N, C-alpha and C positions, 0 to 999 in steps of 0.2 A: 417906438421903434422895436426897440429891443424887447418890450412886453409883447408886442404884437407876434414878433417872430417867436418868442417863447410859446406863445399860444398857439401856433399853428404848428408848432414842433408837436406841442401834447396832442393836438386833435389828429397829427398825423399817426402818433403813437396808438391813440384810441382806436382808430381806423384800421390799422395795423392787427390790434388785439381782435377786433371784433371779425376782420376778414378771416383771421386764423381760426376764431373759433366756430366761423360758418365753414371751412374747409373742414375742422376737426368733427364738426356736427354732422357733415355730409359723409366723411370719411365712415364715421359710427354706423349712421343709417344704411350706408351701401355695403359695407363689406363684413359689420360686426351683427347688426339687428336685419340685414338684407333679407338672408334666406328665409328669417321667421316672417318678416313682413308679407315676403313673396309668398309664402305658403296660406296666410291670412288672406291674402288676395285672392290666390286660387281657391283657397275654400269657398269663396263668393260664388266660385264659378264651376266647382266641380263637385260631386257628391258621390261618396264611395260606398256601395253596397258590398256588404260580405256574405255569403251565404255559404256554409258548412254543412257536411253530410256524414253522420257516423258511419263506421261500419254496419253492413247488413247481419241480419239473423236469417239463415236460411233452414229450410225443412229438411231432411233424408236424402231428397231428390233434386236439392238446391232449387227450391221454390222461393223465391223470396217472403218473407213474412213481417220484415221492415222495408222501408224503401221500396214500397210496393207500388204506390200510386204516386201522381202527380196533382200539384195546385196550382193554378195559375193568381197571381197577384198584382193588384194595380198599385202602381208607386205615383203618388200626387204629390206635388209641392202644397205645403202646409200655407204659404202665403196667398195662393189662388184660393184656397177654401176660406180662410179667414177676411179676405180682403174684397173679395168679389161674389156676392149673392146670388147673382145670375148664374156664374159658374157654378156654384154651391148647390143650388136646387135642378140645376141642370145634370150636374153628375149623379145626385141622389135617384133622379128618375130613370138613367141610363143604366146604371148598376142594380136597380132594385133593391137599393137599402132605405131603411128608415132611418127618420133623423138619429134615434136613439141609439140605435146598430152603429152608424158613422161616427157618431162620437165616442163611443165605446172604442174604438180604433184610435179615434184622435188622443185619447186618454193614454192609451195604450204608448202609441207612437209619439213622443214629445219633440222629436227631432224635427229636421228640417223636411224630410219626407216621411209621407203617412203611407203606410202599407196596409192593404187590405184584401182578403180574399174575393175573388170573385167567380162567376159561372163559364163553363167551359166555352160559351158561344159569344165573350166578350169582343173577341176579334172582330164581331160583326157590327160593332157600336163603335162611331166615330168618337172617341173622349179626347179633347184636345189638352195637349200639355201633360201627358202622362205617360208611364213607362210599364207595358206588361212583360211580367217574367214568370217563366213557370219552372215551377221547383219541385224536387221529390218531397212527398210527406213522410216523415217517418212511420207515423201510426197511421193506417189505413182506416176506412168507415166501417170495415168488416169486422175489427177490433178483435181478432182471433189471437188465442194463446195469450189473454191478458196477462195473468197472473205468472207465466213462466217468462213471457218477454219482460215484462216489468218497465221501470223507468228510474232515473238517477237525477235529482234536482242540483240545483246551483250550490247547495250546503253540501253534496255528497251522500244524502239519506236517497234511501229507493230500495226496491226489490227486483229479484228475478236476476235474469241475465245481463240486463242491463246495467245493474248495480255491481253484478260477481265481475263482469268481463268489460268493465270501462275503459279501462286501460287499455286495451286492444282495441274495443269499438270506436274509442274515442280518435284514433287514428283516420279520421275519414277524409272526405275530399273538401278542398276550400277553392271556392271561387271569388274573385274580387271583380265586381262591375262599378266603372268610373262613368256616372253620369256627369255630362256638360252642358251647362246652363249658359244660355246668350245675357246681354245686358238687360233684357224685359224678364228674366227669371224663366225662360222657356227653354224647355228640354230638347236640344238638339238631335235629330233623327237620323244622322248618318251612323251607324253602328261603328263603323271604323274610327270615328271620333269618338265614341263615349263608353264602348265596353272593353275591357283588358280581362282576361282571363287566366286563370293561375290553377292547373289542375295536378293531382298527383298523379304518378305516374301508375300503369296499369300494373296488375297482380300484387298489390301490398297486402300482407297479412294483417288484416284488419275486421274480420268478420268470424262468425261464429257457425257452426253447422251444428243442428240438433237431430236427433234420431226420431223425433218428429215426422209423422205422415201428415202433410196436411189435408189430403183428402179425408182420409178417416179421424182428423181431428174436427173438421167440419161437421162430419156426422154424430161424432161425439157431443159436440155442444149443442148441435141443433135438437138433439134428442134428449138433453136436459131441460132448455130454455124454451121449447115448445111448449112442456108441462108448466114453466114456471118453478122448477126444484131447485131447491136450497140443497147443497151437499157437494159430490165429488163423482167423476167418471173418470178410469183409466185403462187404457188399452195396450198391452205390452206384446211384444214378441216373444214367444216361448222359448224359440231356437237361441235366437241370440242374445235377448234379455233390453232390449231396445223399449224405449217407450216411445210407442208410436201416437198415441192421445193421451191427454190430461188436462181436464178442465175443473176448475172450482167456481162453484155458484153460492151467491149470486157473482155476475161478473162486474168488472168497472171499466168505465171510458178512458182509454190511455189517452185520447185527448182532450179529456177535462179530468183531470187529475184531482185538481182542487176541489170540485164537487164530492168526490169518492173522500177525500180527506176530512170534508165535513160531516159525511154521514155516519151512523152507529151502527151497521149492520155488518161490520167486519169484513167488507166487500174486497179489500184488497188483502184478505189473510188467506193463503193458500192452503184450502181445506184438506186438500189431497196430501199435504206433508205436516201440516201445523196444527190440525185438528185430531182429537182423540175420541174416537167413538166406541160405546159397548159393542162387542160384535155379534152378541146375542148367540142365536144357534148355529152362526158361523164357526163358533169355538169348539162346538161338539166335533168338528174335524182333527182337535186337537185332543179332546178327550178319547175320540176313536184310535187315534195314533197313539197315543199313551198306551190303549188296552191292547193295542198288538205288540208295542215292545216291552210290555210285561206279562204275556202269554195268558191273557183272557180268553176264556173259551166263547167265541163269537157265535156259535152254534147254540148254546145255550138259550131257549125261550125264556122270556120275562114276562111279567104281569103288568098292564098298565091301568090303574082304578081310575084313571082322569085326575088323580091329584096324590102327594105324598108328602109326609111330616117329617122334617129334620130338626131334632132339638125343639120340638115345639113350634117351629116355622112351616107354614104349609105352601106349598109349590104345586101350581097346577098345571096342566098341559093347555094349549092356546085354544081358545074356544071351548074351555071344559070338555073336550073329547075323551071318550074313554077309548084306549085303542085294545084293550084286553091283552091276550096272550099274543107274543109279537116278536119276531125275532130282531136282533141287534140291525141288521141292514133295513129290515122296514121302519124300526124306531128313528133310523137316521133320515131314511127317505120323508116320514112324516114327521119328523121333527119334534119327536117324543119327550118331552122335558123329565117326567117321573123315569122314564127307562135310563137316560142319561145321569140322572141324579144317583140313582142306584148304582150305575157303573161308575161313577165317580167316588162314589162311597166305598167300593170295593178296592178300587186304585190307591186313593189317599191323594189327599191334596198336594204332596210333597212329590208325587210323580207324575201329577200334570204339569205343575209348574216346571218341574226340571225338563219336561218335553218340549214346552212352551218357549223357554229359555235356549233349549240347543239349536231350534232354529230361529233363534234371535228376535223373538217377537218383543222383546225387552230392549232394543237396539235400534238405532236409525239404519234405514236401509242406505241412505247416500246416494242419491240419483245424482248428485251434481248442482242441487240449488239449494241455499243458504237458508237457515232458519229449520230444518227439519226436526222435528222431536221424536223422542223414544217413545215406546208404546209403555204402559203401566201395569205392571202385575205385582198384585196385594203380596204381601210376606206371610208365610206358612202360618203364623199365628193367626193370620186374620181370615183363613179359608179352613179353620176348625171348626167343628159342630155345623152349625146352622151355615157357616159359610160356604161349606163344601157344595149346598145347594145351587146358589148364585155364578160360584166357580164355574159348575158344570155347563150352565145355559148362559154362559157369556155375559152375566150382569153383575156390576157393583165391582168385582174383583179384579177386572180386566179392561184396559181400554186399548184401543188399535188406531193407528192412522190408517187411511185408506191404501196408502202403498205399501204397509206393513200386511195388510190382509191380501193385496195383491201380490205381494212377493211370496207369502204362505202357498197361493195358489199355483203359482209357478214352480216353486219346488215340487209340488205334489205333480204337475204335467209334465215335469221333466225326470220324474222318476226317482226322486231324491235328491236331485242336484240341485244347487243353489247358484243362478247367474247374476253376473254383476248388473243390475238393474239400473241405468243410466239414460237421460234424457238429453248427453251432449255427446255428438259424436267427434268433433274436433273442431280446428281452425280452417278458417276459408281465407279466399283472396277478395277483393273489392270487386272482381270480376268473374265471379261465383266459381270458384276452382278450389277443390280440395287442397289443402295446404300442408295439413298436420293431423293425422288422428291422435285422439287421447288414449292412451293405456288403459286397458280394463283390466280387473282382478281376476284370476284364474278361477274356472270352476270350483266348485266346493262340494262333496259328496257327504250328504248330511243324513240322509235316511235311506234304509236299507229299501231296495225297489222292489220286495215282494209285499211289503208293507203298502206302499203309494199302489201297487197293483189292485189291492183290494180296496182302500180308499177310493180311487177311480171308479170301481164299479159301485160303491154307493153314491157317489155323487152323479152318476148317468142314472142310477135309481131314482135320486131326486127329481131329475126333468122328465123322465119316463113316466113313473107313475106315482111321485110325490107331492111334495108342496109346489113344486115350480110346473108339474104339468100342466096346468091350466094357461100357465102365461108365456112358456118358453116352448118353441118349436124346435128347427134347426135340423130336423130330420133330413130334410133334402139338400142340406151342406154337409153331411158326414156327423150330425148329431151333436150335442151338448151336455156338459156336466157341470155340476156345480152345486151351491148349498144356498139355502134362502136364510134371513134373518130378520126378526122384529125385535127391535130393542126398545123395552120399556124407558121412558126418562122421567126425571124427578117433576118436569112440569105438566105431567098427566099424558104427554103425547108418545108417539112412538118416533123411531127412525127405521126405515126400510134398507135393509141390504142384501145383495146377491153378489156372488163371485163364483167365476166358474171359468170354462175354456171350451175353445172348439177348435177342430171337429174332434171328437173323441178317439181316433185313431189317428197318432201322429199330430197331438195338438200344434195348431199354428198361434192362436190366440188366446190370451188370459184376459179377462176382461173383470172389473170390479166396480162395483154400482153404490154408493151410498145417496139415500134420499132424506132428508132431515123432517122431522115434524110432520108424518102422515096421518096423523089423528088415530083414528081407529082401523087404518088399512093395515095389510099386511107388507112385508119385504117382497113377496113374490108378485104381488098385484101392483106394486110400483118401482123398485128398484128392478125386479125381474123383467117388468115390459120393457125397462130401458135397455136392458141386456139383449133381449131378442129384437129389440129394432136395430141396434148396433151391428148385432148379428148379421141380420137380414141385410143392413144397408152396404156393410163390407163386401158382403159375398156379391153385391152387384157391382162391385168395382173391377171385377176381373174381366 
């Protein structure tokens, strides 16, 4: 009897212990682990879609250059695609995708929901258990101003405005969309049940306004791309120093940066600020300026015999032309090498180099983009003897970026005053309002205006009667002035250059063109033609 009572007591104690364990376990599950289990359970029913838009890059007139277009996306439950063959095939047909294309997106999107871009008319197609969302595209298909806009990747590497101003531009707009599923993994279609939005407030300073003019930028890119030219084209506002257009060719696709990274054509290098070119006969402008600053008699006639020898090195005029007795103005217009080499010998390399450095050709222009390089001017020792010949005609001893050539042109067009060239106007808000303009450096007087007035007349003669006359018009637009250049390269080809401005009275635009690898063509017939097209198309905008 006693033994049975003892066993019952022990059994009761065990029962009490088990009961307490169950209570403690229940308490643990409900109060300690409860929120976690609840979240896991709800995650089976809910799916959060997060979309974020970076700040916008605008042109000078607040035309958006990024976040300009929208794209519709179809959100598809992965479960349906992998478990229902009929659903899979029906979807392929309705969205007009190949299996390979859809599988590509299935590989990208490893999550519960697969996101695929679709055509605009997708709303006309009834696709069950999917969700359509229209989102802004950061980069549009026009792909304009790629090198300036640039990009930044998850490692912080990149180029252009996107890289330089990532801290500002990343303060974008965030949206959270909560999809709700039923027990059969179907998306519920009552929007009040499945969408929650969280948008930033208006007028946040998270955007950048450029000095670029969208319409002029399109003109410049078209002029280069239609001819499949590699090189650079720049348009600047003479009065303000604003860069209105800047293109580097070849272009690269901002929507497919990976392909560009795999290429070997330096497509992501901004040639306008990173590539140095021989300025060729454009440098004769500096030789002319040096002659003016050192009181060389411009009225003295000189003789061109078609070639000249300097320390046993022969230099010829282009196409072996013999110009005969010729004035310096005519020599500049006809780009006579022998006359300018004679002029350089009179001056000496030291004075020419000094003139070039005084207007900043060995420094960066600093337009507001990272990676701009300086020009290269050889030392005095390198231009002694035969070297003075190559210096005089802009070969071997001097290399300049297109933006430096444009800056030189701007100084002349502004009668010796250097403007602070810039491509960035200031900050803007997410609603496209100006927020804060960037400070610009003060104008600086570098060249006596009496010299620039003479140089302008020489540049006008290039277009009227000289090397540019066959290819450049502009008379009905107030006339144009400039200088041609054809640079010989080590690979046996040439680069074509033209830099100038228009109209000739009260210049408004300065334009610099560099075209790479033009074979045996001239700077006038390549870069000059591009200059002329840009001139004409800009005037059509008025």
